[in-house]
Phi, psi and omega in degrees: 000139174236125179254130179249137178233132174271124182258161182286337183202166174298321180297323178294320176304307182297320181296316181291322176296316179299318178296319180296318179294321179294335181268007176107003177284173178227159174235152183238007180210174176263159176302146178251134180232108178259011182091299179270344181222135178240136182214158173201163184214165176206165173245126182283170183301340178272359178092007178276134178272139180234126174249120180251139180211157175227129176249123181270154179290331179233141179300150176131000000 
């Protein structure tokens, strides 16, 4: 299962991934930056995949 969450900011994406890793989660990739969209993901200790992303109103 992969759960996707839209975050309010790039910082929120990074903060939530950091909290998940501190709680025993793992990540299998690096953050992705497409200019208009920033994303990162993790797998929680129960094995659920989480994709976090932020889409900005303006590219950059």
